[in-house]
C-alpha positions in Angstrom: 0.0 19.9 70.9 -3.5 18.2 69.5 -4.1 20.7 66.8 -0.9 20.3 65.3 -1.7 16.4 65.4 -5.1 17.2 64.1 -3.4 19.1 61.2 -0.7 16.2 61.0 -4.3 14.0 60.2 -5.9 16.1 57.7 -2.7 16.6 55.2 -2.1 12.8 55.3 -6.0 12.5 54.8 -5.6 15.0 51.9 -2.7 13.2 50.2 -4.1 9.4 50.5 -7.4 10.9 48.6 -4.8 12.3 46.4 -3.3 8.9 45.3 -6.4 7.4 45.0 -6.8 9.5 41.6 -3.1 8.2 40.7 -3.8 4.4 40.9 -7.6 4.3 39.7 -6.1 3.4 36.0 -9.1 1.2 34.7 -11.7 3.3 35.1 -12.0 3.7 31.4 -11.6 -0.6 30.9 -13.1 -1.9 28.2 -13.2 -5.8 28.0 -11.7 -7.2 24.4 -14.7 -9.1 24.1 -17.1 -6.3 24.2 -15.8 -4.5 21.2 -16.0 -4.9 17.5 -12.0 -5.5 16.9 -11.9 -4.3 13.3 -8.8 -6.2 11.3 -9.0 -5.1 7.7 -10.9 -2.6 6.2 -12.7 -2.2 2.5 -13.7 0.7 0.5 -15.7 0.7 -2.7 -17.7 2.4 -5.0 -21.2 1.2 -4.9 -22.7 -0.9 -7.4 -25.3 1.8 -8.4 -22.7 4.3 -8.4 -20.2 1.8 -10.9 -23.1 1.6 -13.2 -24.4 4.8 -13.0 -24.4 6.8 -16.5 -25.7 10.0 -15.3 -22.7 10.8 -13.5 -20.2 10.1 -16.4 -20.1 14.1 -17.1 -19.8 15.3 -14.1 -16.8 15.8 -11.5 -16.1 12.7 -10.5 -15.1 13.0 -6.8 -18.5 15.1 -6.2 -21.0 13.4 -7.9 -23.1 10.1 -7.0 -27.0 9.7 -5.9 -28.0 9.9 -2.2 -29.6 7.7 0.2 -32.9 8.5 0.7 -32.5 8.4 4.4 -29.2 9.9 4.9 -28.5 13.2 6.9 -27.0 14.6 3.4 -30.4 13.9 1.9 -32.3 16.1 4.3 -29.8 18.6 4.0 -30.4 18.8 0.5 -33.9 19.8 0.9 -33.4 22.9 3.5 -34.4 26.3 1.5 -31.3 28.0 2.9 -28.2 27.6 0.1 -25.9 28.1 2.8 -26.8 24.7 4.5 -26.9 22.7 1.6 -24.2 19.9 1.5 -22.1 19.6 -1.6 -23.1 15.4 -2.4 -20.6 13.0 -2.5 -19.3 9.8 -4.0 -21.6 7.3 -2.7 -19.7 4.6 -1.0 -19.5 1.0 0.3 -17.4 0.4 3.7 -16.5 -2.6 5.4 -15.3 -3.7 8.6 -13.5 -7.2 9.1 -14.1 -7.9 12.8 -12.4 -10.7 14.6 -14.3 -13.1 16.9 -11.5 -13.4 19.2 -13.2 -16.5 21.2 -13.4 -18.3 18.1 -9.8 -17.3 17.3 -8.5 -18.2 19.9 -10.2 -21.2 20.6 -12.3 -20.8 23.7 -16.1 -20.7 22.3 -17.8 -23.5 21.4 -17.8 -23.3 17.4 -21.0 -24.3 15.2 -21.9 -24.7 11.9 -22.0 -20.9 11.5 -19.2 -19.8 13.5 -16.4 -21.5 12.0 -14.4 -18.7 11.1 -12.5 -16.4 13.2 -13.8 -12.9 11.4 -17.2 -11.5 10.1 -17.9 -8.9 7.7 -20.3 -5.7 8.3 -20.8 -3.2 5.3 -22.5 0.0 4.8 -23.8 2.9 2.3 -23.5 6.2 2.6 -22.1 9.4 1.6 -19.8 9.7 4.5 -17.5 7.2 6.1 -17.8 8.7 9.4 -21.6 8.3 9.3 -21.8 4.8 7.8 -19.5 3.6 10.8 -22.2 5.0 13.3 -25.0 3.2 11.3 -22.9 0.0 12.2 -24.5 1.0 15.6 -27.6 -0.2 14.5 -26.5 -3.5 12.9 -23.8 -4.4 15.6 -23.9 -4.8 19.4 -20.3 -3.7 19.3 -18.9 -0.3 18.7 -15.5 -0.7 15.9 -12.2 -0.7 17.6 -9.7 0.5 14.8 -6.2 0.3 17.3 -5.5 -2.9 15.7 -6.1 -2.7 12.4 -3.5 -4.2 9.6 -4.8 -3.8 6.1 -6.8 -1.6 3.9 -8.3 -2.5 0.9 -9.6 0.2 -1.9 -11.6 -0.5 -4.6 -10.4 0.0 -8.4 -13.9 2.0 -9.2 -13.4 4.0 -6.0 -9.8 4.7 -6.4 -10.3 6.1 -10.2 -13.1 8.3 -9.2 -12.5 9.6 -5.8 -9.2 11.3 -4.4 -7.2 9.8 -1.6 -7.0 12.8 0.2 -11.2 13.0 0.5 -11.2 8.8 0.7 -8.7 8.5 3.5 -9.2 11.8 5.4 -11.8 10.2 8.6 -9.2 7.3 8.7 -6.1 9.6 9.1 -8.0 11.9 11.5 -8.8 9.2 13.7 -6.7 8.5 16.8 -7.3 5.2 16.9 -6.1 4.0 13.5 -2.1 3.7 13.3 -0.1 5.0 10.3 1.4 1.9 10.0 -1.6 0.2 8.3 -0.5 -1.2 4.8 -3.2 0.3 1.9 -3.7 -2.4 -1.5 -5.7 -1.3 -4.3 -8.0 -4.6 -5.6 -8.4 -4.9 -9.0 -12.1 -5.5 -8.8 -13.7 -4.8 -5.8 -12.1 -4.7 -2.0 -15.2 -6.5 -0.5 -14.5 -9.4 -2.8 -11.1 -9.6 -1.5 -12.2 -9.2 2.3 -14.7 -12.3 1.4 -12.1 -14.6 0.0 -11.7 -17.3 2.6 -7.6 -17.5 3.5 -5.5 -20.2 2.7 -3.1 -20.1 5.3 -3.8 -17.5 7.8 -7.3 -17.3 9.8 -8.2 -13.6 8.8 -8.2 -12.7 5.4 -6.4 -9.1 6.3 -4.1 -11.1 8.0 -3.2 -13.3 4.9 -2.9 -10.2 2.9 0.0 -8.8 5.4 1.5 -12.3 5.3 1.6 -12.3 1.1 3.1 -8.5 1.2 5.9 -9.5 3.9 6.7 -11.3 0.9 8.3 -8.5 -1.0 11.6 -9.8 0.4 11.1 -13.1 -1.6 9.5 -11.6 -5.2 10.2 -8.4 -7.1 6.3 -8.8 -8.7 5.4 -6.7 -5.5 5.4 -3.6 -5.3 7.0 -1.4 -2.3 4.3 -1.5 0.8 2.2 1.7 0.9 1.5 2.5 4.1 -1.2 5.6 5.6 1.8 7.7 6.6 3.4 7.1 3.7 0.4 8.1 1.2 -0.6 11.3 3.5 3.2 12.7 3.1 2.9 12.0 -1.0 -0.7 13.6 -0.9 0.8 16.6 1.0 3.4 17.0 -0.9 1.2 16.5 -4.6 4.1 13.6 -5.4 2.7 11.1 -7.1 3.3 6.9 -6.1 2.4 3.9 -6.6 0.2 1.2 -4.4 0.6 -2.4 -4.8 -2.3 -4.2 -6.8 -4.4 -7.5 -5.0 -6.6 -9.4 -7.0 -9.0 -12.0 -6.5 -8.0 -16.1 -7.8 -10.5 -18.5 -7.7 -9.3 -20.0 -4.4 -6.7 -17.2 -3.0 -5.5 -13.6 -3.4 -2.4 -12.4 -5.4 -0.8 -9.4 -5.0 1.3 -8.3 -7.7 1.6 -5.5 -10.1 1.0 -1.9 -8.8 -2.0 1.4 -8.8 -0.4 4.7 -10.2 -1.7 7.4 -7.9 -1.4 11.0 -9.6 0.0 13.5 -7.5 -2.2 16.5 -8.0 -5.3 14.9 -8.7 -4.9 12.1 -6.0 -7.0 9.4 -8.3 -5.6 6.1 -9.8 -4.5 6.5 -13.1 -3.8 3.4 -14.6 -1.8 0.2 -13.5 1.7 -1.0 -13.9 1.8 -5.2 -14.3 3.9 -7.4 -12.8 6.9 -7.2 -15.3 6.8 -3.0 -15.2 7.1 -3.5 -11.0 10.1 -5.8 -11.5 11.8 -2.8 -13.6 10.8 -0.2 -10.9 11.9 -2.1 -8.0 15.4 -2.4 -9.5 15.0 1.2 -10.1 14.4 2.2 -6.7 16.7 -0.5 -5.2 16.9 -1.4 -1.2 15.7 1.2 1.6 16.2 0.9 5.5 12.5 -0.1 5.9 11.8 -4.1 5.8 9.6 -3.2 3.2 11.8 -1.9 1.1 14.3 -5.0 1.0 13.4 -5.7 -2.6 14.4 -9.6 -3.5 13.8 -12.0 -6.1 14.4 -13.6 -9.5 15.9 -12.8 -12.9 15.0 -15.5 -15.4 16.5 -15.0 -18.8 18.2 -17.0 -21.8 22.4 -18.1 -22.4 23.9 -17.5 -25.6 24.3 -19.6 -27.9 21.7 -22.2 -27.4 19.3 -20.0 -25.2 18.9 -22.5 -22.3 17.3 -21.0 -19.5 19.2 -19.7 -16.3 17.9 -17.9 -13.4 20.0 -15.3 -11.3 18.9 -15.4 -7.3 19.0 -11.5 -6.3 20.5 -11.6 -2.6 20.4 -7.1 -2.6 19.8 -4.7 -5.0 21.3 -1.2 -4.8 20.5 2.0 -7.2 21.4 5.5 -7.4 19.5 8.2 -9.3 22.0 10.7 -9.8 20.6 14.4 -12.6 22.3 15.8 -14.4 22.3 19.8 -15.5 24.1 21.1 -18.8 22.7 24.1 -20.6 19.6 24.2 -19.2 18.7 20.6 -20.0 18.1 18.0 -17.6 18.8 14.1 -17.6 19.2 11.3 -15.3 22.0 8.3 -14.9 20.5 5.1 -12.7 23.5 2.9 -11.7 22.2 -0.2 -10.3 24.5 -2.8 -8.6 23.0 -6.2 -7.7 24.7 -9.6 -5.8 23.7 -12.9 -5.8 23.7 -16.3 -7.3 22.7 -18.5 -9.9 19.8 -20.5 -8.6 19.1 -22.5 -12.1 20.5 -23.2 -15.3 19.7 -25.4 -18.0 22.9 -24.6 -19.9 24.6 -28.4 -20.7 28.2 -26.9 -21.3 27.8 -24.9 -17.5 30.9 -24.5 -15.9 30.6 -22.6 -13.1 33.8 -22.7 -11.7 35.2 -20.5 -14.6 35.0 -16.7 -13.8 34.5 -16.4 -17.2 31.2 -18.6 -17.5 30.3 -16.4 -14.6 31.1 -13.1 -16.2 29.3 -14.1 -19.3 26.2 -15.3 -17.1 26.0 -11.9 -15.8 26.5 -10.1 -19.1 23.0 -11.8 -20.0 21.7 -10.7 -16.7 22.5 -7.3 -17.0 21.1 -7.0 -20.7 17.8 -8.8 -19.4 17.4 -6.3 -16.4 18.1 -3.1 -18.8 15.0 -4.7 -20.6 13.0 -4.4 -17.7 13.9 -1.1 -16.8 13.5 0.1 -19.7 9.9 -1.4 -20.7 9.4 0.1 -17.2 10.6 3.9 -17.7 8.8 3.9 -21.3 5.6 2.9 -20.0 5.9 5.4 -16.8 7.3 8.4 -19.2 5.4 8.0 -22.7 2.1 6.2 -21.7 0.8 7.7 -18.2 3.7 10.8 -17.9 4.3 10.3 -13.8 7.2 9.6 -11.9 6.5 7.2 -8.8 10.3 6.2 -8.8 11.5 9.0 -7.2 13.6 11.3 -9.7 12.3 14.0 -8.2 13.9 13.4 -4.9 17.4 13.7 -6.4 16.6 17.0 -8.6 15.3 18.7 -5.7 18.7 17.7 -3.7 21.2 18.4 -6.2 19.6 21.1 -8.4 17.2 22.9 -6.0 16.8 26.0 -8.3 16.3 23.7 -11.2 13.7 22.1 -9.3 11.7 25.2 -8.1 11.2 26.0 -11.9 10.0 22.4 -13.2 8.1 21.1 -9.8 4.0 22.8 -10.7 4.2 20.4 -13.9 6.6 18.0 -12.8 4.7 14.9 -14.1 4.7 16.2 -17.8 8.4 17.4 -17.6 9.7 13.9 -16.3 7.7 12.4 -19.8 10.8 14.4 -21.5 13.7 14.0 -19.7 16.3 11.4 -21.2 17.2 8.7 -18.4 20.7 6.5 -18.5 20.2 3.0 -17.1 23.8 1.2 -16.0 23.6 -1.7 -14.8 26.1 -4.4 -12.7 25.4 -7.8 -11.9 28.0 -9.7 -9.2 27.7 -13.9 -9.5 29.2 -14.6 -5.9 27.5 -18.6 -5.9 26.3 -20.8 -7.8 24.9 -23.4 -4.9 26.3 -26.9 -4.5 26.3 -27.4 -8.3 29.1 -25.7 -10.4 29.7 -28.1 -13.6 27.9 -30.3 -15.6 30.8 -32.5 -16.9 
């Protein structure tokens, strides 16, 4: 009996010790006040890079001056050719860090602590290296789990492939692929240094404005890190929303065009062209794809202003192959209401007037979409609207033959756009008589 009892006690001790391993869940806990909680990221070329004339005739994504104290500079001195590191573009990385105590109002605010954030920047040839070097400038290690937005400067977007630029961030296990990306007209650091009007943090202000994609057709479909990674893998061309600094605020409208085979920015779409692009794309399933906004035009015979408020927009891209030649038709359907009408003869109670208004809006939408297609097909020769997806689904054999040189092929393909506008409401005012 004693031996049996001792055996049971021994088993109980082993089970008790095993359970302690399961309940020690906080062994690696880190206090939020001890972390450099990054909320926004900015990527730029250095000023030296932007003004260097010696790089103009070199390969853009492998050129640049080295920092005297960088590890890559030291490796360059190695006599063995196999150990030499190809010099990359010199970059400026900016982190926007949150000050939690100031943000929640628990810290005593002094003259230097009025902001709930601070920006820290570093230069180098490797993002990983720059981030590690932040340890020489800040006592708090960067924590990427709460990053909301990433801003890419115009100069580096044209110089360096997004494949290389975002490689570190896509590899990092903390950074979420839902982070939204914008391209700055100018420098990303200027955007992150802009004092927000309505939010406590510039990165959150950017996120809030992007959310207005459901209010304005001028904002391109938001691009997440995951979306960019997918397109880069498939070598598809795509758009990223444009952001620019104003006197007292920021503005998000227009879009940067990213070439699929190079991963670099080749140009811009303006506000009007993005409106046309959003109408051609229609609305998707994600909340970021629920485009809506206004269409402003004039009503004959006196050309008085009239505005159509879009509630829903849908489009269908249909490819057609006949005698070996590809063409596309796009059907756009809109539902909405008359939001403003300066016509003195308005009588929205009459179906004939609503039909006339609908025709005026359809004409304007065709004009917007045609201008967008002309810019994409004739000037930039790039498909960022998903025509290749429709062709690959309906005619996979044709797509296989054209996909290697798709953007050039796309520039020659005729596209017919049909529009149907439904005026469902006219507000609380129906007649001026």
